[in-house]
C-alpha positions, -999 to +999 in steps of 0.1 A: +349+489-624+372+484-596+356+462-566+350+478-531+382+465-514+404+480-544+390+507-537+396+504-500+431+501-508+438+530-526+414+553-504+436+538-471+469+550-498+457+582-501+452+588-462+483+573-457+505+592-484+483+619-466+496+620-431+534+614-445+530+648-465+516+666-434+548+653-407+574+663-437+556+698-436+553+702-400+587+690-398+602+720-427+580+745-409+595+735-378+624+736-391+620+773-408+607+787-378+639+774-350+661+786-379+643+823-384+643+823-344+680+817-348+685+848-371+664+872-347+685+864-319+714+869-330+706+906-344 
């Protein structure tokens, strides 16, 4: 059985991981959109 402290630690690690994943996805989204805008304006 896990202690309450260990469960809290795992929960926080998962939360941090989700935050980092979200930041990376937003950066990819922005780069893709900027690239698409640059491509569409040069046509």
